[in-house]
N, C-alpha and C positions, 0 to 999 in steps of 0.2 A: 546722314545719307548725302552723298554727292549729287549735285545737279549737273546737267549737261547742256551746254550752249552749242548748238550745231554750227560749227565753223569749218569743218573739214569732212563732211559726209562723203561716202564712197558710193557711186551710182554707176552700174555697168548694165548696158543693154546690148544683147547679142555679142558678147565678148569685147565690147568697146567701152573703155572707161570714159564716161561723159561727165564726170564729177565737176570739172572746171567750167562746165557750161550750165550748171544747175543752180538755181537760187532757192528752190523750195522742193521738198519731197514729202509725200504723205502716203503711208500704207494704211488702207482702210479695210476693216473686217467687220462684218455684221452677219447675223444668222437669221434665216427665215424663222418665223414664229408659227409653230404648228399647234393648233388648238386640240386638246384631248378631253374636253368636257364631255361628260356622259350623263345619262339620266340619273337623277338622285344627287348630283353634285349641287352645291349651293353657291358656288362661285366658279368662274372660268378657270380651267387648268391649261397650261401650255408647256411645251418642251421646245428646245432649240432644234431646228431642222438643219438644212444644208447651209454651209458658210457661203457668203457672197463677198469675195475679196476684190479689191481694186487698188491701183497705185495712181497717184496724182503727182505730176512733175511739172515744174515751171523751168523751161529751158531758155537760155540766152541763145538766140539763133546764130549759127555760123555755117557757111556754105563750103568751107575748106575741106580738103581730103581728110577722112577719118574724123570729121567733126559732126555736128548734130544732124544737119540736113542729109548729108551723104550716108549717115548711119541709119536714120529713121525712115526716110522716104521709101527705100526699096523694101522695107519690112511691112508696109501698109497691107492690112488684110491677113497677116500671118501672125503666128505666135513666136515670141522671142524669149529666150532665157534672160532673166534679170537677177542682179544681186545688189542688195543695199546693206550698207553698214553705217551706223551713226558716226563713226570716226574711221578715217582712212589709215588704219593700222591693223595689227594682228587681231584676229577674231578671239574673243575671250568672253567670260561671263559678264563683263562690263562693256563689251563691244560685240553684241551678237550679230550674226550674219543672217539675213533673210534672203532666201532664194525662191524663185517662182517663175512661171511661164505667163507672160502677159500677152494678151491679144492686142496687137498694134492696130486699134480700130479707128483712131482719129489722128489727124495731124494738121497743123496750121503752118504752111510753108512760109507765109509772109504775114506778120502781125506787128503793128506799131504805128505811131503817128510821127509827124515831122519832129525831128530832134530827139526822139525817144529811142531807147534800146529795142532792137527787134527781138521778139520773144515768141515762144510757143508754149501754151498751156494745154496739157493733156490729162485725161483720166482714162486709163486703160483697164478693162476688166482682167482679172487674173483667172486663168484657166486651171482649175485644180487647187490644191492646197499650197499654203505658204510653209516652207521649211525654215525652222529657226535653229541655228547651230551656235554653240558657244566654244567650240574648239576646232 
């Protein structure tokens, strides 16, 4: 089985390709745990409830036109369509496309120390389901 080293991921926020400004991306999925234990059971029983998805992205900050700041800042407090692929190439069974609507709930316009790269780390909740496509 092949392994993948992320070197050319594809990250789009609100129709803007921000891939060249991203150093890290993570799609997180977890499920609420709903207890279904009833009288007579001898151990707790549980089922998966609603999914709780989010996306975490580490941006290299850039204030130029169509770059990070000018794309993200106007979206604060709104939902934006996003697309992420492990590799910036054709969608396939070995390069799935994940699409979702993320609530742009946080932003760090300026972050860094003297002599360091300006960056912005965000974790945005995903509103609704994540769609995975392989074609």
